[in-house]
RODO-2510 file (C-alpha; in nm, 4 decimals, decimal comma):
residues 161
     n   res          X          Y          Z
     1     a     0,3532    -6,2139     0,8631
     2     e     0,5114    -6,5521     0,8982
     3     a     0,3201    -6,8407     1,0546
     4     p     0,4404    -6,9575     1,3956
     5     p     0,5780    -7,3117     1,4125
     6     a     0,2862    -7,5524     1,3760
     7     i     0,1741    -7,7944     1,6472
     8     s    -0,1354    -8,0129     1,6194
     9     q    -0,3133    -8,0924     1,9435
    10     m    -0,4501    -8,3988     1,7632
    11     t    -0,1087    -8,5656     1,7803
    12     a    -0,1347    -8,5829     2,1607
    13     h    -0,2617    -8,8858     2,3509
    14     a    -0,6267    -8,9675     2,2746
    15     d    -0,7528    -8,8719     2,6222
    16     l    -0,5980    -8,5229     2,5924
    17     r    -0,6185    -8,4170     2,2288
    18     a    -0,9689    -8,2680     2,2321
    19     r    -0,8973    -8,0597     2,5442
    20     i    -0,5631    -7,8859     2,4878
    21     c    -0,6153    -7,6108     2,2295
    22     s    -0,5116    -7,3451     2,4830
    23     p    -0,1723    -7,4860     2,5868
    24     t    -0,1032    -7,5913     2,2267
    25     s    -0,1665    -7,2354     2,1073
    26     v     0,0628    -7,0977     2,3798
    27     a     0,3347    -7,3435     2,2784
    28     m     0,3123    -7,2201     1,9179
    29     l     0,3401    -6,8569     2,0310
    30     l     0,6459    -6,9322     2,2421
    31     a     0,8095    -7,1193     1,9550
    32     a     0,7384    -6,8175     1,7296
    33     r     0,9475    -6,6045     1,9659
    34     g     1,2493    -6,8197     1,8906
    35     g     1,2463    -7,0555     2,1864
    36     p     1,1541    -7,4212     2,2002
    37     s     0,7801    -7,4793     2,2158
    38     q     0,8029    -7,6876     2,5350
    39     w     0,4596    -7,8198     2,4393
    40     p     0,4362    -8,1179     2,6809
    41     s     0,5404    -7,9140     2,9838
    42     i     0,3047    -7,6283     2,8916
    43     v     0,0183    -7,8768     2,8624
    44     d     0,1010    -8,0046     3,2117
    45     e     0,1229    -7,6527     3,3546
    46     c    -0,2134    -7,5567     3,2033
    47     r    -0,4039    -7,8380     3,3738
    48     d    -0,6218    -7,6968     3,6494
    49     p    -0,5814    -7,9377     3,9433
    50     a    -0,9277    -7,8506     4,0782
    51     t    -1,1230    -7,9188     3,7583
    52     g    -0,8859    -8,1147     3,5342
    53     m    -0,9482    -7,8565     3,2599
    54     y    -0,6748    -7,7280     3,0297
    55     g    -0,8582    -7,4149     2,9149
    56     v    -0,8143    -7,1957     3,2203
    57     w    -0,6638    -6,8895     3,0570
    58     p    -0,4735    -6,7519     3,3579
    59     l    -0,2815    -7,0812     3,3727
    60     a    -0,1854    -7,0441     3,0058
    61     i    -0,0713    -6,6862     3,0578
    62     a     0,1233    -6,7915     3,3687
    63     a     0,2971    -7,0708     3,1744
    64     a     0,4157    -6,8146     2,9183
    65     a     0,5200    -6,5715     3,1922
    66     r     0,7400    -6,8378     3,3519
    67     r     0,9241    -6,8383     3,0175
    68     g     0,9638    -6,4610     3,0103
    69     v     0,6661    -6,3842     2,7831
    70     f     0,3994    -6,1741     2,9482
    71     g     0,0404    -6,1619     2,8314
    72     a    -0,3106    -6,0436     2,9021
    73     v    -0,6674    -6,1330     2,8181
    74     e    -0,8400    -5,8759     2,5969
    75     t    -1,1778    -5,8470     2,4310
    76     f    -1,2354    -5,6836     2,0955
    77     t    -1,5504    -5,5710     1,9183
    78     r    -1,3916    -5,4715     1,5871
    79     w    -1,0729    -5,5441     1,3947
    80     q    -0,8941    -5,2116     1,4531
    81     e    -0,7274    -5,3112     1,7815
    82     p    -0,6225    -5,6692     1,6953
    83     l    -0,4872    -5,5455     1,3590
    84     a    -0,2665    -5,3009     1,5499
    85     v    -0,1354    -5,5894     1,7619
    86     l    -0,0698    -5,8028     1,4536
    87     a     0,1022    -5,5096     1,2787
    88     r     0,3564    -5,5091     1,5609
    89     g     0,4369    -5,8724     1,4792
    90     i     0,2539    -6,0071     1,7837
    91     p     0,0252    -6,3041     1,7147
    92     l    -0,2708    -6,3593     1,9447
    93     v    -0,4799    -6,6506     2,0655
    94     a    -0,8442    -6,6022     1,9678
    95     s    -1,1448    -6,7731     2,1247
    96     i    -1,3902    -6,8760     1,8534
    97     r    -1,7249    -7,0500     1,8367
    98     y    -1,9238    -7,1595     1,5324
    99     e    -2,1853    -7,4042     1,4112
   100     s    -2,1631    -7,6551     1,1278
   101     g    -2,0874    -7,4851     0,7958
   102     e    -2,0072    -7,1442     0,9476
   103     l    -1,6243    -7,1565     0,9185
   104     p    -1,5242    -7,3011     0,5799
   105     g    -1,2064    -7,5081     0,5859
   106     a    -1,1969    -7,5527     0,9635
   107     p    -1,0850    -7,8936     1,0955
   108     l    -1,3664    -7,8956     1,3530
   109     v    -1,7154    -7,9203     1,2046
   110     r    -1,8520    -7,7072     1,4890
   111     t    -1,7325    -7,5936     1,8289
   112     g    -1,8792    -7,4410     2,1403
   113     g    -1,5380    -7,2927     2,2118
   114     h    -1,1925    -7,3323     2,0581
   115     l    -0,8645    -7,1428     2,0726
   116     l    -0,6266    -7,0854     1,7841
   117     v    -0,3394    -6,8565     1,6898
   118     v    -0,4108    -6,5586     1,4634
   119     y    -0,0945    -6,4251     1,3014
   120     a    -0,2187    -6,2157     1,0055
   121     a    -0,5388    -6,0731     0,8599
   122     d    -0,6593    -5,8683     0,5665
   123     p    -1,0078    -5,7840     0,4343
   124     e    -1,0356    -6,1209     0,2555
   125     s    -0,8738    -6,3703     0,4910
   126     v    -0,7478    -6,4411     0,8397
   127     r    -0,4347    -6,6526     0,8639
   128     v    -0,4175    -6,8823     1,1611
   129     n    -0,2477    -7,1807     1,3143
   130     d    -0,5411    -7,4015     1,4103
   131     p    -0,4219    -7,6651     1,6590
   132     a    -0,7299    -7,8820     1,5870
   133     a    -0,5835    -7,9732     1,2478
   134     p    -0,5085    -8,3454     1,2190
   135     d    -0,1316    -8,2996     1,1813
   136     g     0,1369    -8,0334     1,1857
   137     a     0,1381    -8,0012     0,8091
   138     s    -0,2238    -7,8808     0,8044
   139     v    -0,2210    -7,6500     1,1114
   140     t    -0,1486    -7,3333     0,9101
   141     r    -0,4731    -7,2236     0,7436
   142     s    -0,6541    -6,9293     0,5936
   143     y    -1,0177    -6,8638     0,6804
   144     p    -1,2551    -6,6251     0,5032
   145     a    -1,2447    -6,2957     0,6955
   146     a    -1,6221    -6,2547     0,7192
   147     a    -1,6765    -6,6071     0,8551
   148     f    -1,3871    -6,5778     1,1014
   149     t    -1,5116    -6,2394     1,2193
   150     r    -1,8519    -6,3913     1,3015
   151     a    -1,6864    -6,6848     1,4827
   152     w    -1,4601    -6,4566     1,6873
   153     l    -1,5796    -6,0970     1,7177
   154     g    -1,9416    -6,1999     1,6746
   155     y    -1,9001    -6,4540     1,9544
   156     r    -1,7269    -6,2519     2,2262
   157     g    -1,4053    -6,1206     2,0751
   158     a    -1,1902    -6,2643     2,3518
   159     a    -0,8219    -6,3292     2,3028
   160     y    -0,5016    -6,3488     2,4892
   161     i    -0,1994    -6,1680     2,3675
***
């Protein structure tokens, strides 16, 4: 599978960059479907006015729906179901969590919660667009499958598709 267009959340303004993995991931998915990413407007639409948070998943799904792309939140316990989604050419946004040293090659040393785009996987590696990368050129990455599985399915297996 081909990687979606890359967007780094770290290129945003300093007061936003650490908080916008969700809208950045949605923008990459929309761009993968052939439309413009509309990243700045998606970031704005994903801000919860009550809390100021950008990680409220229903807001991200609603932003995509306003652009004609419908989604849902799913949870997975094993790879069978997400592999079926990926086989249909549909990337997903996975919620991961890991401690220092647990996800080799990740731009974040550790995270209590981060969202990224998964677009392909095999028994050895999971190919992702990680918006926490420092620039667009380094967003597309490959993580060891076992480590990614622990960070995602071992955490809670949540994703939006």
